[in-house]
C-alpha positions as CSV (number, residue, x, y, z in Angstrom):
1,M,-10.4,184.0,225.7
2,S,-11.1,180.9,224.1
3,A,-14.8,180.0,222.7
4,P,-16.8,177.9,225.0
5,E,-17.1,173.9,223.9
6,P,-20.1,173.0,221.9
7,I,-22.7,171.2,223.9
8,D,-23.1,167.6,223.0
9,P,-26.4,167.3,221.4
10,A,-26.8,163.8,223.0
11,H,-26.1,165.2,226.5
12,Q,-28.6,168.1,226.1
13,A,-31.4,165.5,225.1
14,I,-30.5,163.7,228.3
15,G,-33.0,165.9,230.8
16,P,-36.2,165.6,228.7
17,A,-35.4,161.7,227.6
18,L,-34.8,161.1,231.4
19,A,-38.0,163.2,232.6
20,E,-40.2,161.3,229.8
21,F,-38.6,157.9,230.6
22,T,-39.7,158.3,234.3
23,R,-43.0,159.4,233.4
24,R,-43.6,156.4,231.1
25,T,-42.2,153.8,233.3
26,S,-44.0,155.1,236.6
27,L,-47.3,155.0,234.8
28,E,-46.8,151.6,233.6
29,L,-45.5,149.9,236.9
30,S,-48.6,151.5,238.5
31,G,-51.1,149.9,236.2
32,A,-52.4,146.4,236.4
33,T,-50.4,144.6,233.2
34,P,-46.5,145.4,233.0
35,E,-45.0,143.1,231.1
36,L,-41.8,141.9,229.1
37,P,-41.9,142.0,225.6
38,S,-42.2,138.4,223.9
39,F,-42.5,136.4,227.3
40,P,-43.3,133.0,225.9
41,E,-46.9,131.9,226.8
42,V,-45.6,128.3,227.5
43,A,-44.4,129.7,230.7
44,V,-47.5,131.0,231.8
45,R,-49.2,127.7,231.2
46,V,-46.9,125.7,233.0
47,R,-46.6,128.1,236.1
48,R,-50.5,128.0,236.0
49,A,-50.5,124.4,235.9
50,L,-48.0,123.5,238.7
51,G,-49.6,126.0,240.8
52,Q,-52.9,123.5,240.9
53,D,-52.8,121.3,244.2
54,D,-54.2,118.4,242.3
55,I,-52.2,118.5,238.8
56,S,-51.0,115.0,237.7
57,I,-47.5,114.3,236.3
58,D,-48.8,113.1,233.1
59,E,-51.0,116.8,232.7
60,V,-47.4,118.6,233.1
61,V,-45.7,116.4,230.6
62,R,-48.7,117.1,228.1
63,I,-48.5,120.9,228.5
64,V,-44.5,120.9,228.3
65,S,-44.5,118.7,225.4
66,A,-46.1,121.1,223.4
67,E,-43.0,123.1,223.4
68,P,-40.3,120.5,222.2
69,S,-37.4,123.2,223.2
70,L,-38.6,123.4,226.8
71,A,-38.8,119.7,226.9
72,V,-35.1,119.5,225.6
73,R,-34.0,122.0,228.3
74,L,-35.8,119.9,231.2
75,L,-34.2,116.9,230.2
76,Q,-30.7,118.5,229.9
77,L,-31.3,120.2,233.6
78,S,-32.3,116.8,234.8
79,N,-29.3,115.1,233.7
80,S,-26.9,117.8,234.9
81,V,-24.4,116.9,237.6
82,A,-26.5,118.8,240.1
83,L,-29.4,116.9,239.6
84,N,-27.9,113.5,238.4
85,P,-24.9,112.7,240.7
86,G,-25.1,109.2,240.1
87,A,-24.9,109.5,236.5
88,Q,-28.1,107.6,236.0
89,R,-29.5,109.3,232.6
90,V,-33.2,109.7,231.9
91,T,-34.3,109.9,228.5
92,T,-38.1,110.6,228.8
93,L,-39.9,114.0,229.8
94,R,-41.9,112.3,232.6
95,A,-38.9,110.9,234.3
96,A,-37.2,114.3,234.3
97,I,-40.0,116.0,235.7
98,A,-40.5,113.2,238.2
99,R,-36.6,113.6,239.3
100,M,-36.6,117.5,239.4
101,G,-40.0,117.9,241.0
102,F,-42.7,120.7,240.2
103,N,-40.9,123.6,241.9
104,L,-37.7,123.1,240.1
105,A,-39.7,122.2,236.7
106,R,-41.6,125.6,237.2
107,S,-38.1,127.5,237.7
108,A,-36.9,125.9,234.9
109,T,-39.6,126.7,232.5
110,I,-39.2,130.4,233.3
111,A,-35.5,130.3,233.0
112,F,-36.2,128.9,229.4
113,A,-39.0,131.4,228.7
114,M,-36.5,134.1,229.8
115,S,-34.0,132.8,227.5
116,Q,-36.2,132.4,224.4
117,M,-37.1,136.2,224.8
118,R,-34.0,137.4,223.3
119,R,-34.6,136.0,219.9
120,A,-37.9,138.3,219.2
121,D,-37.6,141.1,217.4
122,A,-38.3,143.5,220.7
123,W,-34.8,142.8,221.5
124,R,-33.0,143.4,218.4
125,G,-30.0,145.6,219.1
126,L,-30.0,144.8,222.7
127,E,-28.6,141.2,222.2
128,K,-25.2,142.0,223.8
129,R,-26.7,143.7,226.8
130,F,-29.2,140.8,227.3
131,R,-26.6,138.2,227.2
132,A,-24.6,139.9,229.9
133,I,-27.6,140.2,232.3
134,W,-28.7,136.7,231.6
135,E,-25.1,135.1,232.1
136,T,-24.9,136.9,235.6
137,S,-28.4,135.8,236.6
138,A,-27.5,132.0,235.2
139,R,-24.3,132.2,237.4
140,L,-26.3,133.7,240.5
141,A,-28.9,131.0,240.2
142,A,-26.6,128.2,239.8
143,M,-24.4,129.5,242.7
144,S,-27.6,129.9,244.8
145,Y,-28.8,126.6,244.5
146,S,-25.5,124.8,245.3
147,L,-25.0,127.0,248.4
148,A,-28.6,126.3,249.5
149,R,-27.8,122.5,248.9
150,H,-24.6,122.4,250.7
151,C,-26.5,124.2,254.0
152,D,-28.8,121.6,254.1
153,R,-31.8,123.9,253.0
154,P,-35.0,122.7,252.0
155,D,-35.4,126.0,249.6
156,A,-32.7,125.1,246.9
157,D,-35.1,125.1,243.9
158,Q,-36.5,128.4,245.0
159,A,-32.9,129.9,245.5
160,L,-32.4,128.8,241.9
161,L,-35.5,130.7,240.7
162,A,-34.9,133.8,242.7
163,G,-31.3,133.9,241.2
164,M,-32.9,133.4,237.5
165,L,-35.6,136.0,238.4
166,S,-33.0,138.6,239.6
167,A,-32.9,139.7,235.8
168,I,-36.4,140.5,235.3
169,G,-36.1,143.9,236.5
170,R,-33.0,145.0,234.7
171,L,-34.6,143.4,231.3
172,F,-37.5,145.4,231.9
173,V,-35.6,148.9,232.2
174,M,-33.4,147.8,229.6
175,T,-36.4,147.6,227.0
176,R,-37.9,150.9,228.2
177,V,-34.8,152.4,228.2
178,N,-34.1,151.5,224.4
179,A,-36.9,154.0,223.5
180,F,-34.6,156.7,224.7
181,P,-31.0,156.5,222.7
182,A,-29.7,159.5,224.6
183,L,-30.0,157.5,227.8
184,L,-29.0,154.1,226.2
185,G,-25.8,155.5,225.0
186,D,-24.7,157.3,228.2
187,A,-23.3,154.4,230.4
188,A,-23.2,156.3,233.7
189,M,-26.8,157.7,233.1
190,Y,-27.8,154.1,232.5
191,A,-26.4,152.5,235.6
192,E,-28.3,155.1,237.6
193,I,-31.5,154.5,235.9
194,E,-31.3,150.4,236.4
195,Q,-30.2,150.8,240.0
196,V,-33.2,153.5,240.6
197,W,-35.8,151.1,238.6
198,H,-34.9,147.5,238.3
199,A,-36.3,146.3,242.0
200,R,-39.5,148.0,241.3
201,A,-39.8,146.7,238.0
202,G,-39.3,143.3,239.1
203,R,-41.4,143.3,242.0
204,A,-44.4,144.7,239.6
205,L,-44.0,141.6,237.2
206,L,-43.3,139.0,239.6
207,T,-46.2,140.3,241.7
208,R,-48.5,139.9,238.5
209,W,-46.9,136.3,238.1
210,E,-48.6,135.5,241.3
211,L,-45.1,134.2,242.8
212,D,-44.0,133.6,246.5
213,G,-43.2,136.8,248.4
214,E,-39.9,135.2,249.9
215,V,-38.9,134.5,246.1
216,I,-39.7,138.2,245.0
217,D,-38.1,139.8,248.1
218,A,-35.0,137.7,247.3
219,A,-35.0,138.3,243.4
220,C,-35.6,142.0,243.6
221,D,-33.9,142.9,246.9
222,Y,-31.3,140.5,247.9
223,D,-28.6,143.2,248.3
224,A,-30.8,144.9,250.7
225,A,-31.0,141.9,253.1
226,K,-31.6,143.1,256.5
227,D,-29.1,142.5,259.6
228,E,-31.9,141.6,262.1
229,G,-33.1,138.3,262.9
230,P,-31.2,134.8,263.8
231,E,-32.7,133.0,260.6
232,A,-31.0,132.9,257.2
233,T,-33.6,133.9,254.6
234,L,-33.8,133.3,250.8
235,S,-32.1,136.7,250.5
236,D,-29.4,135.8,252.7
237,V,-28.8,132.8,250.2
238,L,-28.6,135.0,247.0
239,L,-26.6,137.9,248.5
240,A,-23.9,135.2,250.1
241,A,-24.0,133.6,246.5
242,H,-23.6,136.8,244.7
243,H,-20.7,137.3,246.7
244,L,-19.1,133.7,245.9
245,A,-20.1,134.2,242.4
246,G,-17.2,136.6,242.1
247,V,-14.5,134.3,243.5
248,R,-12.6,132.8,240.8
249,D,-9.9,131.1,243.1
250,T,-10.4,130.0,246.5
251,S,-7.4,131.7,247.6
252,E,-9.3,135.2,247.1
253,L,-10.9,134.0,250.3
254,A,-8.7,134.7,252.7
255,G,-9.4,137.9,254.6
256,A,-12.4,138.3,252.2
257,V,-14.2,141.1,254.0
258,F,-17.8,139.7,252.8
259,L,-17.4,136.6,254.8
260,G,-18.1,138.6,258.1
261,A,-21.4,140.0,256.6
262,P,-24.5,138.9,258.4
263,S,-25.9,136.9,255.7
264,F,-22.7,134.4,255.9
265,K,-23.2,134.6,259.9
266,R,-26.8,133.4,259.6
267,L,-25.9,130.8,257.2
268,G,-22.8,129.5,258.9
269,V,-20.5,129.9,256.3
270,D,-17.2,130.8,257.0
271,T,-14.1,130.8,255.2
272,A,-13.5,127.2,255.0
273,D,-17.1,126.4,254.4
274,A,-17.0,128.9,251.5
275,A,-14.0,127.1,249.9
276,G,-15.6,123.9,250.5
277,V,-18.7,125.2,248.7
278,L,-16.7,126.3,245.8
279,N,-14.6,123.2,245.3
280,A,-17.3,120.9,245.9
281,S,-20.1,122.5,243.8
282,A,-17.8,123.6,240.8
283,A,-18.9,120.7,238.5
284,E,-22.6,121.1,239.2
285,I,-22.7,125.0,239.1
286,A,-21.0,124.6,235.7
287,S,-23.6,121.9,234.6
288,L,-26.3,124.0,236.2
289,R,-25.1,127.3,234.2
290,A,-24.9,125.1,230.8
291,A,-28.3,124.0,231.3
292,L,-29.8,127.4,231.9
293,A,-27.7,130.0,230.0
294,D,-28.2,128.4,226.4
C-alpha cells in the first residue's frame, strides 16, 4: 500500500485564509469608508467640482492645472480620433475641456487617477495583475463609448466612465487578497473570490463616490443585464461592448451567438451593424485606448 501524498502547506492554509479574508472584507464593505489605496486626491477634487451646477470652466481648468500629468492626459484625449475626427488639434487645457465637456472630463480624470494608483507602494508586486485588469477595462471603455456613439445614444461619456469603473471592484479585491499569499497563489480560488466579491466591492466604492446609479449598475453588473424592458440601458451598452471587444476580426461575427442576446436586440445592433461598428470605430477605439491606458 503506497504512502499518502503529502499535503501541500499552501493548500492546507486556504481554508483559514479564505475565512479571514471573508471576515475582513465583509467588515470593510459594510462600513462607511471602503477605499482603494493611493487613489489620487485630484480626482476627488475634480469630481466634486464638476458636480456643482454653477462651476465655471475656468475653475475646472485651475483645479486640473494643479496636476500637470492630468492636464496632459486631458489634452491627449481631446485630440484623439474619437473626439477630434476633423484633426483640429487643441493646445490649451481650457479648449480641451470645452471640447470634451464636463462629463467626459470627469470620466477621464477618474481613469487617470486609476492608472496612477499602480505606481504607489501599495500595489508593489501586483503590477502585472493590475495591468491586465486595467487594459481590459480600457478596451471595454473605448468600445462602449464608440458603440454608444454609433447607436446615437446621448450617454456615450457615461458609457466610457462605466467601462473604466468596471475595474474598480476587481482592483479592490486584488489588494485585499494580496494579504493572503495562499489565496493569491491559487488561480482557481482567486477567480472564484473575484467573481463573488467584485460587484459588491465596486458598488460600495462607487456609491461612496456619489456616482449616478445607472453608471454604478453598468460598471458593477453589466454582465447581469436583465432581459425585461424594451429600452436599451447603459448596462446593455457595456454588455454588447464586452462581446464586441473580444472580436479580433469581423469574420468571427458570422453565426456569433451573442448577437442574438437581448442587449443587442434592444440596441438594434445586428451582424451587419456590429461589423460596421468595428470597422468604423477601429481608429477611434485605438486612440481612446492609447489615451486611457497609459
